[in-house]
Structures are given as structure tokens and as C-alpha cells.
C-alpha positions in Angstrom: -0.8 27.6 -18.9 -0.9 26.1 -15.4 -0.9 28.2 -12.3 0.5 27.2 -8.9 0.3 29.0 -5.8 2.4 29.8 -2.8 1.1 30.7 0.6 2.6 33.9 1.9 0.7 35.1 5.1 -2.5 35.3 7.0 -3.6 38.5 8.9 -6.5 39.3 11.3 -8.1 42.8 11.0 -10.6 44.2 13.3 -12.8 47.2 12.5 -14.4 49.1 15.2 -16.9 52.0 14.9 -16.2 55.2 16.7 -19.6 56.6 15.9 -20.7 59.4 13.5 -18.5 62.3 13.1 -19.5 65.1 10.5 -22.3 62.6 9.1 -19.9 59.9 8.4 -19.1 56.8 10.4 -15.8 56.7 11.8 -14.1 53.2 11.5 -10.9 52.4 13.1 -8.8 49.3 11.8 -6.4 47.4 13.6 -4.3 44.6 11.8 -2.6 41.6 13.5 -0.1 39.6 11.5 1.6 36.2 12.0 -1.5 34.3 12.2 -0.8 30.4 11.9 -1.9 29.2 8.4 -3.6 26.2 10.3 -5.7 28.5 12.5 -9.5 27.7 11.4 -11.9 30.5 10.8 -13.6 29.9 14.1 -10.2 30.3 16.0 -9.4 33.5 14.3 -12.9 34.8 15.1 -12.6 33.7 18.8 -9.2 35.5 19.2 -10.8 38.7 17.6 -13.6 38.7 20.1 -10.9 38.2 22.9 -9.0 41.1 21.5 -12.0 43.3 21.1 -12.9 42.7 24.8 -9.6 44.4 25.7 -10.5 47.6 23.4 -13.2 50.4 23.1 -15.1 50.8 21.0 -16.8 47.5 20.0 -15.8 45.5 16.9 -18.3 45.7 13.9 -16.3 43.6 11.6 -13.6 40.7 11.7 -11.8 40.2 8.5 -9.2 37.2 7.5 -6.9 38.4 5.0 -4.9 35.8 3.1 -1.9 36.6 0.8 -1.3 34.0 -1.8 1.2 34.4 -4.8 -0.1 33.1 -8.2 2.9 31.7 -10.2 2.7 30.6 -13.9 4.3 27.3 -14.4 
């Protein structure tokens, strides 16, 4: 059975560390949608760095989330 794919969306997720609270690292996550499908990984990372410069604390991870629907043909 063949499978086809349908692109749905791309999101940028920035995770920032707020330090250690009660022995556990506290991580805050911000997610930004409507990322252009044609944006390269470098473009997305550069955008995350710019956004991170506007916020405190400092970014510890930058994630690209792609949502793709798998359809049986």
C-alpha cells in the first residue's frame, strides 16, 4: 500500500532555562507558528537567535516542528 504525504505546518519552538528550582531545571517554552515552508533551517535558527535577544533568560534549545499528514493511497 502506497503512502502519500500532505504538508500541514511548520513551527519554531524556543526553550529557555530559568535555572534550578527545587533541584529540577525549570524550562520555559515559546512556540511560534506560521513559519514559511520554504524557510531553511539556518533561517529558522537565525530568527530564533533574534527573538531570544529580546527575551530573558537565554535560549538553550531551538526546535523546528513539522506537521505532515500521512495518507494511504
